[in-house]
TORMAR-767053 format. One line per field, with one value per residue (C-alpha): x, y, z. Coordinates in steps of 0.5 Angstrom, whole numbers, plus 500, padded with zeros to 3 digits. Example, Ala and Ser with C-alpha at 12.3 -4.5 7.8 and 13.67 -1.06 7.14 Angstrom:
east 525/527 .
north 491/498 .
up 516/514 .
***
This chain:
east 193/188/181/175/171/164/163/156/154/150/147/144/140/136/130/126/119/113/108/110/106/112/118/121/126/126/130/131/135/138/139/145/148/155/154/148/140/137/130/124/126/122/123/120/121/120/119/119/118/112/112/110/111/112/114/116/121/118/121/125/131/129/125/123/121/118/120/118/124/125/125/129/128/130/129/129/131/129/131/133/139/142/144/138/140/137/140/139/136/138/133/131/136/134/132/124/125/129/123/120/125/126/132/133/138/140/143/146/145/150/147/152/153/150/157/159/166/167/161/160/153/152/154/148/144/147/145/150/149/147/145/145/144/150/148/147/142/142/143/149/153/155/162/166/160/160/168/167/161/165/172/167/163/169/172/180/182/188/193/193/185/185/189/184/178/177/173/166/166/164/156/155/148/145/140/141/137/137/132/131/129/129/135/130/131/125/128/122/121/121/115/112/118/121/128/132/138/143/149/156/153/148/142/136/137/132/126/122/119/120/115/112/118/123/125/127/130/132/133/137/142/148/153/158/152/150/153/148/141/136/130/124/120/116/114/113/119/120/124/126/132/131/136/136/140/140/142/143/139/143/142/148/149/151/151/147/144/140/134/136/130/126/131/137/142/148/153/160/165/173/172/166/163/156/153/157/154/147/149/144/142/139/134/127/121/117/109/104/096/090/084/077/071/064/058/052/056/058/066/070/078/079/083/087/087/092/094/098/103/103/107/105/103/098/104/104/111/109/104/102/097/093/094/088/087/088/094/100/107/111/118/123/118/122/122/118/115/107/104/098/095/089/085/081/074/072/075/070/062/058/054/062/066/074/077/085/086/093/096/093/086/085/081/085/081/077/080/075/078/076/081/079/079/081/079/085/088/094/099/106/112/113/111/103/098/097/103/106/100/102/109/112/120/124/124/116/117/117/118/116/120/116/118/118/125/125/131/133/125/118/116/121/119/125/121/125/130/133/134/138/137/144/146/151/156/154/151/144/139/133/132/126/124/121/114/113/111/118/115/118/117/120/116/116/123/126/126/133/136/142/139/142/140/144/141/143/138/140/138/143/138/142/148/143/142/145/141/136/130/128/121/116/109/106/110/115/122/126/133/137/143/148/152/158/161/163/160/153/148/148/144/145/138/139/135/131/130/128/122/119/120/119/112/113/108/107/109/102/101/094/096/101/095/091/096/096/100/099/099/101/097/098/101/099/100/099/098/098/093/092/084/082/077/074/076/073/068/068/064/067/069/069/077/077/071/075/080/075/073/079/080/073/075/081/077/072/078/081/076/081/083/079/081/082/081/085/084/090/090/096/097/094/088/085/087/080/077/082/081/073/074/079/073/068/072/074/066/065/071/068/061/063/067/061/056/060/058/064/061/061/064/071/071/073/074/078/080/087/087/094/097/101/105/110/115/117/111/108/105/109/114/115/113/112/105/109/111/104/101/105/101/094/092/089/092/089/091/090/090/087/080 .
north 232/230/228/230/225/224/221/217/215/208/203/197/193/186/185/178/179/174/176/175/181/186/184/190/195/201/207/213/219/226/230/234/240/243/240/243/240/241/242/242/236/232/225/220/212/208/201/197/204/206/211/208/214/221/226/233/233/240/243/238/235/228/222/215/210/202/198/191/186/182/188/193/201/207/214/220/227/233/240/247/248/242/237/233/225/218/212/205/199/192/188/182/177/177/170/168/166/172/177/177/180/187/191/198/202/209/214/221/224/229/232/235/242/246/247/246/248/241/237/233/233/228/223/224/220/214/213/217/211/203/199/192/185/182/175/174/178/186/191/194/200/198/201/199/203/209/209/209/214/219/219/221/226/231/234/235/242/245/244/251/251/244/246/250/245/242/235/236/234/228/229/226/225/224/225/230/229/233/235/243/243/249/250/249/244/240/240/242/240/246/244/246/251/252/249/251/249/254/252/256/262/263/261/256/249/245/247/243/243/240/235/234/231/237/233/235/231/233/228/227/232/234/235/239/245/245/250/252/250/255/255/260/262/268/273/268/272/280/282/276/272/265/260/253/246/242/235/229/223/219/225/227/235/239/246/252/258/264/266/273/277/271/266/261/258/253/253/250/253/252/248/243/241/242/238/233/231/231/225/219/216/211/215/212/214/209/210/208/209/206/203/204/201/205/202/206/212/206/206/200/198/194/189/183/185/184/190/191/196/196/200/204/199/195/190/187/190/188/186/188/185/190/190/190/198/197/200/198/200/200/201/203/208/211/219/221/214/213/207/205/202/197/192/186/187/180/183/188/188/190/196/198/203/203/209/211/215/218/214/220/218/224/222/222/219/214/207/207/207/200/195/188/184/190/198/202/209/212/216/219/219/227/233/233/233/226/223/228/226/218/219/216/217/212/213/212/205/198/191/184/179/172/165/157/153/145/141/138/136/139/134/136/142/145/148/151/154/161/165/171/178/181/187/189/189/182/185/182/186/181/174/170/162/158/154/147/148/152/158/165/172/179/185/192/193/199/199/197/192/189/184/177/171/166/160/155/150/148/141/141/139/142/138/132/136/138/144/149/150/157/158/164/164/162/156/158/155/162/159/153/154/149/148/147/142/146/152/156/156/163/167/174/176/178/183/177/174/180/181/174/174/181/185/193/198/204/206/207/206/204/198/196/197/192/187/186/191/191/198/197/199/207/208/211/211/217/218/224/225/232/232/238/243/248/255/257/251/244/240/234/233/227/226/226/221/217/217/217/210/207/209/206/200/200/201/195/190/192/192/193/200/207/213/220/225/232/237/242/249/254/260/264/268/269/264/264/263/257/254/254/252/246/244/243/240/235/234/233/228/224/224/221/215/213/214/208/203/205/205/213/210/209/216/222/229/235/241/244/250/253/251/245/248/243/247/255/257/261/268/273/269/268/261/259/256/249/250/252/246/242/244/243/237/231/227/220/217/210/207/201/201 .
up 534/539/537/540/544/546/553/554/561/562/568/567/572/571/575/574/572/574/569/562/559/563/560/556/557/561/558/562/559/560/554/555/551/553/559/561/561/554/556/550/546/541/542/537/537/530/530/523/520/524/529/536/541/541/547/549/554/556/562/563/561/562/560/560/555/556/549/549/548/541/536/534/535/532/537/534/538/535/539/534/538/536/531/530/530/532/535/535/540/537/541/536/538/545/546/548/554/556/554/560/564/565/563/565/561/563/558/559/551/550/544/538/537/530/528/520/521/527/525/519/519/513/519/522/516/520/528/533/537/538/544/543/547/550/549/557/561/559/554/553/548/542/544/537/533/538/537/530/529/533/529/523/525/528/523/523/524/525/530/533/533/536/542/544/543/550/550/554/561/564/566/573/574/581/587/592/598/605/611/614/621/625/630/636/641/638/631/628/621/615/613/605/603/596/596/590/587/584/579/580/576/581/576/578/576/580/584/589/596/603/606/612/615/612/607/600/594/587/582/576/578/574/579/574/575/583/588/592/596/598/601/601/607/603/608/614/617/618/624/628/627/626/624/620/620/613/614/609/608/614/618/618/620/614/616/620/617/619/615/612/608/608/605/607/604/604/599/598/601/602/608/606/600/601/595/595/603/600/594/595/588/592/596/597/601/605/606/611/611/613/609/613/610/611/610/611/614/620/619/621/620/613/618/616/609/603/600/594/591/584/578/572/569/574/576/583/586/593/598/605/610/614/622/626/625/617/617/613/610/603/603/598/594/588/587/581/580/579/583/585/592/591/594/592/590/593/600/600/602/596/601/603/600/602/603/605/611/614/620/624/622/617/611/604/598/596/593/587/581/577/575/573/580/584/586/587/588/584/586/584/589/588/592/592/597/597/597/603/607/606/607/614/617/618/626/626/623/628/626/629/627/627/624/626/627/625/626/620/617/618/623/628/631/636/642/648/644/646/640/641/637/636/633/627/633/635/641/645/644/646/647/647/647/642/644/643/635/634/634/636/635/637/638/637/634/631/624/621/617/621/626/627/630/635/638/644/648/655/654/648/642/637/638/635/629/622/620/623/618/619/616/616/619/612/612/607/608/609/611/612/618/618/625/626/632/638/636/636/630/627/622/619/617/610/606/602/608/612/607/609/617/618/619/618/621/623/630/634/642/641/637/643/648/642/642/650/653/660/665/672/677/679/672/666/658/655/648/644/638/633/633/630/630/626/629/636/635/639/634/631/624/621/621/629/629/626/631/637/634/635/642/643/639/644/650/648/647/653/658/664/662/663/660/662/656/656/651/650/646/644/647/641/643/651/656/659/653/651/658/656/649/651/656/651/646/651/653/645/645/651/649/642/645/650/644/641/646/652/659/661/668/664/661/664/660/662/659/660/655/654/661/659/654/651/648/648/645/651/651/648/644/637/634/627/626/625/633/635/631/637/643/639/641/645/650/652/659/659/666/670/671 .
***
């Protein structure tokens, strides 16, 4: 006679915290009944007989609780569709020194049915599940207790009845991440469209939207309930036949499909499992923005200042330094989590206000919520206007690697040492040489995590030392590399080391010019900016002014350069009208730059109307607004003065 059994899924992770009050267990749960998400569940937490939390999952099957270590808890689950039950968390035996740790526990909760023939409901006077401290560094299931409970709760039935009963299928929870683009040469992203996840019965189980890169993500997906991805274009397309492509987070192409009745879908087939290829449980976002100081309507970049990324409990989890244009980058932003961006109050002048701008210089919001010692701006990493604006694609990121080399001790800087930067195949990408203080830097590298170093010196200085000490620019030791006689010193840049040696920033050609990039005589450096105007107007909007202030700052810093400013439109409207409008806009932008202290002889403004379309969107060709958007631009051509 077979026994019914209960499948429990859990994941536990341990993270060290630097702040004592941040210790605790983060409990993430997924409610499930009959292998399907269970919605609208009341969850009540008791500690010492006192109710301390009460939440309702509403239209979600997922929930999250944060509970301090060192105490015991009972968590009750109430849903009219299933048995009322509770579980216990026994954490009073966690040692004092461990209570500052953060222990993450992920649990799929399979509810028991209201079935008196198979279930002994009296057993639910006891906990259906227990979580205990393992005596080392994490919370784990009390498997002995769980097994005993299962043996008691199911009533033994006749053999012929039991053979017809199948044990519940293991629920596999994960995230699905992908990207939709139009099937054109430019691979234009499918922006701000609703994406549905269907189960194998054709029912919608999840809904989300694409962001500005065409990306979408479904979190907490039950793989047993996933069969098709569909995009809704509403009424954007009527008679035109347009196709789109789906790729996963690794940029691997998955499927191509035609938009039919304003919908397009990719579903599992005999040839390939679409859903399986979208699985990415470790998917994270990257964000970038600029901080601008505004004092009496005079804007300036909040440059070379510390900016913080904090979690929902106001704990610092990352720090970054703004560059000369106030820009910063944070990586590893987890979907659905709440964060804060913060700056120190003492870094802000009393007559200034700090605001967040996009990397394209569009105003986002003030940073004016007050915490002790900081101004902050809260956000949630999910589909909302603010988060979509600060998202950045990995291909838009650059990185510098810099540090110092010493031989055996810090009193022996290693100058004139050649450093070769290698990729994962140990091929040389770039080389540089340390100065007399042992300093080195590699600039404008593509963002990636598989760099390696190799060292050599023409004067055989390395033969006389045992170790190379690698320090970062803040004089913190990063790595001690031990040499082997007769062989070159080699160093694989680990993720932990990269955080100390690497500066990550959004790719910005203006930044390269400010950092001293030279333009050869007779050549130009063309930079495209999306500076927006109101329809049929040439008046500069505040966001456009912020971009032009940046341009003026570059020209004032790089005095040997001059600017040719070219304004362009899309093909919508009359050709002659677009030409005149572009000339007016070019003049308005040029005059504004000159008003910020740039010599008028160094700025030339020209309008080109719709004469230089970048893509196929010319007169008589149907294009989406996203495709037309590419042509509405101002080009800045930098050349030698």
